[in-house]
C-alpha positions as CSV (number, residue, x, y, z in Angstrom):
1,X,91.3,-128.2,-24.4
2,X,90.5,-129.0,-27.6
3,X,93.8,-130.4,-30.2
4,X,93.8,-130.0,-33.4
5,X,96.0,-130.5,-36.6
6,X,99.4,-128.5,-37.5
7,X,100.7,-131.0,-40.3
8,X,100.9,-134.2,-38.3
9,X,101.7,-132.4,-34.8
10,X,98.8,-132.5,-32.8
11,X,98.4,-129.6,-31.0
12,X,96.1,-127.3,-28.5
13,X,93.6,-125.6,-30.6
14,X,94.9,-122.2,-28.7
15,X,99.0,-121.9,-28.6
16,X,101.1,-119.2,-26.8
17,X,103.2,-116.9,-28.2
18,X,105.6,-116.3,-25.4
19,X,107.7,-113.6,-27.5
20,X,106.5,-110.7,-24.7
21,X,108.4,-112.1,-21.3
22,X,111.6,-111.1,-23.7
23,X,110.3,-108.4,-26.0
24,X,107.8,-106.1,-27.5
25,X,105.7,-105.5,-25.0
26,X,107.2,-103.0,-22.7
27,X,109.4,-104.0,-19.1
28,X,109.4,-107.2,-19.2
29,X,108.4,-109.2,-15.7
30,X,110.5,-111.3,-13.7
31,X,111.9,-114.2,-14.8
32,X,110.1,-116.7,-12.2
33,X,106.6,-114.8,-12.6
34,X,107.2,-115.9,-16.4
35,X,108.2,-119.3,-15.4
36,X,105.7,-119.7,-13.0
37,X,102.9,-117.8,-15.9
38,X,103.8,-120.5,-19.0
39,X,103.4,-123.5,-16.4
40,X,99.8,-122.6,-15.4
41,X,98.8,-121.7,-18.7
42,X,100.9,-125.9,-19.0
43,X,98.8,-126.5,-16.1
44,X,95.2,-125.2,-18.5
45,X,95.9,-127.5,-21.0
46,X,98.0,-125.3,-23.7
47,X,99.8,-127.9,-25.3
48,X,102.0,-125.9,-28.1
49,X,104.8,-122.9,-26.7
50,X,106.6,-120.8,-29.4
51,X,109.4,-118.7,-28.9
52,X,112.6,-117.9,-31.6
53,X,116.1,-117.1,-31.0
54,X,116.2,-113.5,-31.6
55,X,113.4,-112.5,-28.7
56,X,115.5,-110.7,-26.1
57,X,115.0,-107.6,-23.9
58,X,115.6,-104.6,-27.1
59,X,116.6,-107.9,-29.7
60,X,119.8,-107.5,-27.8
61,X,120.6,-110.3,-27.7
62,X,120.4,-114.3,-29.1
63,X,118.1,-116.6,-26.7
64,X,116.4,-114.6,-23.2
65,X,113.3,-116.4,-24.9
66,X,114.5,-119.6,-25.4
67,X,115.9,-120.4,-21.8
68,X,112.3,-119.1,-20.4
69,X,111.0,-121.5,-22.3
70,X,112.8,-124.5,-21.5
71,X,113.4,-123.5,-18.2
72,X,109.7,-123.5,-17.9
73,X,108.8,-127.1,-19.7
74,X,112.0,-129.2,-19.1
75,X,109.9,-131.4,-17.0
76,X,106.9,-132.0,-19.0
77,X,108.5,-131.3,-22.6
78,X,107.6,-134.7,-23.5
79,X,103.5,-133.2,-23.3
80,X,104.1,-130.3,-25.0
81,X,104.8,-129.2,-28.9
82,X,107.6,-126.5,-28.8
83,X,108.2,-124.5,-32.1
84,X,111.3,-121.8,-32.1
85,X,112.5,-119.2,-35.2
86,X,116.0,-118.7,-37.1
87,X,116.9,-115.5,-39.2
88,X,119.4,-117.3,-41.6
89,X,122.0,-114.8,-43.9
90,X,123.7,-115.5,-46.3
91,X,127.4,-114.5,-44.4
92,X,126.6,-117.2,-42.1
93,X,126.3,-119.8,-44.7
94,X,129.4,-118.9,-47.1
95,X,131.0,-119.6,-43.5
96,X,129.4,-122.5,-42.5
97,X,130.4,-123.4,-46.4
98,X,126.4,-125.1,-46.7
99,X,122.8,-123.7,-45.4
100,X,122.2,-127.4,-44.3
101,X,125.6,-126.8,-42.0
102,X,124.2,-122.7,-40.9
103,X,120.8,-123.9,-39.9
104,X,122.0,-127.0,-37.8
105,X,124.6,-125.0,-35.8
106,X,121.3,-122.4,-35.1
107,X,119.1,-125.2,-34.4
108,X,121.6,-126.7,-31.6
109,X,121.9,-123.8,-29.9
110,X,118.6,-123.2,-29.7
111,X,118.2,-126.4,-28.2
112,X,120.4,-126.3,-25.8
113,X,118.6,-123.1,-24.4
114,X,115.4,-125.0,-24.8
115,X,117.2,-127.9,-22.8
116,X,115.7,-130.6,-24.9
117,X,117.4,-132.6,-27.7
118,X,114.5,-132.2,-30.7
119,X,112.1,-129.2,-31.7
120,X,108.6,-129.7,-32.9
121,X,108.8,-127.2,-35.2
122,X,111.2,-125.1,-36.9
123,X,110.3,-121.5,-38.7
124,X,112.1,-119.4,-41.0
125,X,112.0,-116.1,-39.7
126,X,111.9,-113.8,-42.7
127,X,113.2,-114.4,-45.9
128,X,116.7,-112.8,-46.3
129,X,118.1,-114.0,-49.1
130,X,119.1,-117.5,-48.9
131,X,117.6,-119.8,-51.8
132,X,114.1,-120.7,-50.0
133,X,114.6,-124.7,-51.8
134,X,118.1,-124.5,-50.0
135,X,116.0,-123.5,-46.6
136,X,113.9,-126.4,-47.5
137,X,116.1,-129.2,-48.6
138,X,118.0,-128.3,-45.6
139,X,115.4,-128.5,-43.1
140,X,114.4,-131.9,-44.9
141,X,118.1,-133.5,-43.7
142,X,117.1,-131.9,-39.9
143,X,113.7,-134.3,-40.0
144,X,115.7,-137.6,-41.6
145,X,118.2,-136.5,-38.8
146,X,115.5,-136.6,-35.7
147,X,116.1,-133.1,-34.5
148,X,113.0,-131.4,-35.8
149,X,109.9,-132.6,-36.6
150,X,108.6,-129.9,-39.1
151,X,109.3,-127.0,-40.4
152,X,107.8,-124.0,-41.2
153,X,108.0,-120.2,-42.7
154,X,107.1,-116.7,-41.0
155,X,105.8,-114.3,-43.3
156,X,105.7,-115.3,-46.8
157,X,103.2,-115.2,-49.6
158,X,102.4,-118.9,-51.2
159,X,104.8,-118.0,-54.2
160,X,107.5,-118.6,-51.1
161,X,105.4,-120.8,-49.8
162,X,104.7,-123.7,-52.5
163,X,108.6,-123.2,-53.9
164,X,109.2,-124.5,-50.0
165,X,106.3,-127.1,-50.3
166,X,107.8,-129.1,-53.3
167,X,110.8,-129.8,-51.9
168,X,110.5,-130.4,-48.2
169,X,106.6,-130.4,-47.3
170,X,105.9,-127.5,-44.9
171,X,104.0,-128.4,-41.9
172,X,103.3,-125.2,-40.3
173,X,102.8,-121.1,-41.6
174,X,102.8,-118.3,-38.8
175,X,101.9,-115.2,-40.2
176,X,100.1,-111.9,-39.0
177,X,96.6,-113.1,-39.2
178,X,93.2,-111.5,-36.9
179,X,90.2,-109.8,-38.3
180,X,91.8,-106.7,-39.5
181,X,95.0,-108.2,-40.8
182,X,93.1,-110.4,-43.8
183,X,95.5,-110.9,-46.3
184,X,96.7,-114.7,-46.0
185,X,92.5,-115.0,-46.2
186,X,92.5,-114.3,-50.5
187,X,95.5,-117.1,-51.0
188,X,97.9,-118.5,-48.1
189,X,94.9,-120.4,-46.5
190,X,93.4,-121.8,-49.0
191,X,97.1,-123.1,-50.1
192,X,97.6,-124.2,-46.7
193,X,94.4,-126.2,-46.5
194,X,94.1,-128.0,-49.9
195,X,98.1,-129.3,-49.1
196,X,97.6,-130.2,-45.2
197,X,99.6,-127.2,-44.0
198,X,98.6,-125.6,-40.9
199,X,98.2,-121.9,-40.7
200,X,99.5,-120.3,-36.9
201,X,98.4,-116.5,-36.2
202,X,101.0,-114.0,-34.4
203,X,99.2,-110.8,-33.1
204,X,95.6,-113.0,-33.3
205,X,93.9,-109.9,-30.9
206,X,96.1,-107.8,-33.6
207,X,98.2,-106.2,-30.3
208,X,95.0,-106.2,-27.8
209,X,93.1,-103.8,-30.3
210,X,90.4,-106.7,-30.6
211,X,90.1,-106.9,-26.9
212,X,88.4,-103.7,-26.4
213,X,90.7,-102.4,-23.0
214,X,92.7,-100.3,-25.7
215,X,91.1,-96.9,-26.2
216,X,92.6,-93.6,-27.8
217,X,93.8,-92.2,-24.2
218,X,96.0,-95.5,-23.7
219,X,99.8,-95.2,-23.5
220,X,102.4,-97.5,-24.8
221,X,105.6,-97.7,-23.3
222,X,108.5,-95.5,-24.9
223,X,110.8,-98.4,-24.6
224,X,110.8,-101.9,-26.7
225,X,106.7,-101.9,-27.3
226,X,105.4,-102.1,-30.5
227,X,102.3,-101.0,-29.9
228,X,103.8,-97.6,-30.6
229,X,104.6,-98.5,-34.4
230,X,101.2,-100.9,-35.0
231,X,99.4,-99.0,-37.2
232,X,96.1,-100.1,-36.3
233,X,97.1,-98.7,-32.4
234,X,97.0,-94.5,-33.2
235,X,95.1,-92.9,-31.9
236,X,93.2,-92.1,-35.5
237,X,93.6,-95.6,-36.1
238,X,92.0,-97.3,-33.1
239,X,89.5,-94.9,-33.3
240,X,88.6,-95.7,-36.7
241,X,88.3,-98.9,-36.3
242,X,86.1,-98.7,-32.8
243,X,83.1,-100.3,-34.8
244,X,84.9,-103.5,-34.9
245,X,85.3,-103.3,-31.1
246,X,81.9,-102.8,-30.5
247,X,80.7,-104.8,-32.6
248,X,82.9,-107.4,-30.6
249,X,81.6,-106.6,-27.4
250,X,78.2,-106.8,-28.8
251,X,79.4,-110.9,-29.6
252,X,81.0,-110.8,-26.4
253,X,77.8,-110.0,-24.5
254,X,75.7,-112.0,-25.9
255,X,77.9,-115.1,-25.3
256,X,79.2,-114.5,-22.2
257,X,82.8,-114.4,-23.5
258,X,85.2,-111.7,-23.7
259,X,86.4,-109.5,-26.8
260,X,89.3,-111.3,-27.3
261,X,87.6,-114.7,-26.9
262,X,85.4,-113.9,-30.1
263,X,87.9,-112.9,-32.2
264,X,89.7,-116.4,-31.6
265,X,86.8,-118.3,-31.6
266,X,86.2,-116.7,-35.0
267,X,89.5,-117.2,-36.5
268,X,89.1,-120.7,-34.9
269,X,85.5,-121.5,-37.0
270,X,86.2,-120.2,-39.9
271,X,89.4,-122.9,-40.8
272,X,89.6,-125.9,-39.7
273,X,93.3,-126.1,-39.9
274,X,94.1,-122.8,-37.8
275,X,95.6,-122.7,-33.8
276,X,96.1,-118.8,-33.2
277,X,99.0,-118.3,-30.3
278,X,98.5,-114.8,-28.5
279,X,100.8,-113.9,-26.6
280,X,100.8,-111.6,-22.7
281,X,103.3,-111.5,-20.4
282,X,99.9,-111.1,-18.6
283,X,98.9,-114.0,-16.1
284,X,95.6,-113.7,-16.4
285,X,94.8,-112.6,-19.8
286,X,96.9,-115.9,-21.1
287,X,94.2,-117.9,-19.2
288,X,91.5,-115.6,-20.8
289,X,92.8,-115.9,-24.0
290,X,93.7,-120.1,-24.0
291,X,90.0,-120.1,-23.1
292,X,88.6,-119.2,-26.3
293,X,88.0,-123.0,-27.2
294,X,85.6,-123.4,-25.1
295,X,83.6,-120.4,-26.7
296,X,81.4,-122.0,-29.6
297,X,80.1,-119.8,-31.8
298,X,76.5,-121.2,-34.0
299,X,76.8,-121.5,-37.1
300,X,74.2,-118.9,-38.2
301,X,76.8,-116.8,-35.3
302,X,79.1,-117.0,-36.9
303,X,77.3,-115.9,-40.3
304,X,76.2,-112.9,-39.0
305,X,79.7,-111.9,-37.6
306,X,81.2,-112.7,-40.1
307,X,78.6,-110.5,-42.5
308,X,78.8,-107.5,-39.9
309,X,82.8,-107.5,-40.2
310,X,82.9,-107.5,-43.7
311,X,80.8,-104.0,-43.1
312,X,83.2,-102.5,-41.2
313,X,86.1,-100.9,-42.6
314,X,89.6,-101.1,-41.5
315,X,91.8,-98.6,-40.5
316,X,95.5,-99.4,-41.0
317,X,97.6,-102.1,-42.3
318,X,100.5,-104.1,-42.5
319,X,100.3,-106.9,-44.0
320,X,102.3,-110.5,-44.4
321,X,104.6,-110.5,-47.2
322,X,107.3,-108.2,-46.9
């Protein structure tokens, strides 16, 4: 698979979001299946894997997903880039005595679960009232300690990004981004391009909407399935977004690809610093998503797709700056 840069980190052009093995898409698969799926992705050329400390069934625990990722990639650790994320609140900082101490404590726990002595890319998962400048300073110290290679922020706008980057240069921003969630195109991606910061879109296939496999008759699992509240996936909005699905299918037929692959190829063609991390708990779907790296849009094809997409109204909107 082709590679891209996230700051100084070299990663596969398409990464893998691992959350679905623990949370967010209904019943989770057996651990053996999840480990096999991650290893299959690695064998297929994926070298960038994303997890978080909080990914656990119903978000009721800590570390479930990190442990799976750690077990799956332990033997090939030197060949992959591992990204994980932490939540931090002010009470932890007070208890620890410093932001650095609190962040380092989270990192040490994550490293143990991931079976590694260093995390390549460490994100603050969400803003929570702790000074972003102090977070950035702590991340810089952890880089000096050799415990992380780079750091990032998730679901943030340019104001926060700029404040953080001035203290310790950022490696990547992980925001929601897809054909139906394009807010980052206005300011976040241009800022990141100018400052050598990677952009890592999560939910780049819009929780499956852009695959064309979800219809108004699709029923999502009742327990721990985020698709029950994703705005574009209400029955009315699925119907409203059908022109976008039809457009993707048209291009997929022309390119002998799938709709999901076209949606990923679109963002890969558009921005050189974008590395999507589609997530799935299905082995076949994971490989399909990775193969988007092999789908090449010509400039003419991209411009036609872009122009027609811009004419489509998007029904349902989530946004990233909250």
